[in-house]
N, C-alpha and C positions, 0 to 999 in steps of 0.2 A: 353118501355122505357119511356114513357111521363106520364103512373101512376106512376112508381115508382120514377120518378123526382119530382112529385106534392106530394107523400107520403114523400119522402126525406125533402122536404121543410117545413113539417110541418102538412100538410094539412091532415083533419082527414078521416078514411076510415070506421067508424062505419057504422052499419045496419041502424040505426034510420036516418028517412028521413032528419032533420035539421043539421046532422053531416055528410053528405056525401059530404064534399066539394073536395077530390080529384076526386071523378066522376063527379061533376057537371063541375070543373074545366077542366077536359079531355071533359067533353061534350060541353062545350063551345067552347074550341079551336077547336074542329073537326066539330061542326055544326053551328059555327057564324063566325069564324075568318079564318080559312083554307079553300079553294075551296071544296066542297064536293066531288068532283073526285079524288082528292090525295087517298081516301081510297076506292072507290068503282070500278070505271072503269079506274082511272089512266090518265085519258085524260088531265085534268089541270096540274097533275105533269109532264108528257110528254112535254106539252107544255112550262112550268115554266122553265123544264131543257133546251131545246132548246133555247126559248128567253135569258136564261143566258148565253148559249155557244156564242149567237149572242154578247151580250154584252162583254163578255169576249174578243171575237175577236175585238170589236171597241175598248175598253179602253185597254186591255193588250195584244195586237197581238203577240208580241214575245213569250209571255208565252204560249195564244192558238197554235200559230204555232208550238212552242218545243213540247207540249203536242202530237201534232198530229204527228209530225216527230218521237215520241218516242212509238207510238201506245198506248198512255195510255188512256183508256177509261173513261173519266170523268163523263159520266152520271151515270157510275154504282156506282161512289163514293157520288154523288149528291143525287141519290134516296133516301140512307139510311138519308142523312143530311136533308133531304125535310122532309119526312115521320116521322122522329122522333123528327124534329124542335131541331136539335143540342144536344138532351138529351142523346145521346149515351154515349159521354165521356165528363161528366159534368165537368166543370173547373168554375173559377170564372166569366168568360164570357157567362158563361151558361144564368145567371140569367138575365143578359144584355138584350141579344137575345130574352130571353122569355118575358121580360117585353115588349121590343119592338115589338114583333111580337103580343101580347095580345093588344098593344096600335095602332099600325098601319097595322097589318093585312101581308098576306103572301107576301109584297113587300119588306118586310126587308130582305126577304133571298137574294134579289138580291144585297141590299147595303152591305151587311153582307159577301157576298161570293167575291165580288169587293176589298173588304177591305181586306180580307185574302190573295186573289192573288197579290194585291199591296203589302201588309206587306212581302210575303214570293217570292217575284218574283226573287230576286236574288238566292236563293238556289235552287228555281225550275228549273231555265234558266241554272245550274251547273249540274243537274242530269241527265243521260241517262240511267238509270233504276230506276225505281220506286219501286220494289217489297222490297228493301232494305233499304228503306228512312228512317232514326235516325229520332224518336220523339224526340222533343226537347222543355221544355218549356221555356219562357224567361220571 
């Protein structure tokens, strides 16, 4: 997903060393910006997900408790978002999030997730079943 994101953004994939922009962007992101364990042992990924769940419980306790009561396994969703850096379903926000991550590192994930949960709090609290959640763009 990350490579396709960079290619869609116009980064070059040519074999010549000077023109491997997509490769070097991916390399920089994985080796310098994100914790290395995201893609090897996943220890950092697991830790970051648990840290976010603590943040969510502190900042949005109603949403956190509601998700627990509905037996919704939030870590299963968060794994994909952390690993693909929000590039699975690209929207106009993906570029902004990617820029912030390249500038500030993986701590941006926590801020972005908290903004999402704040923005969708009312809708989430209305739901009792999550497998049929309609996707709407505002």
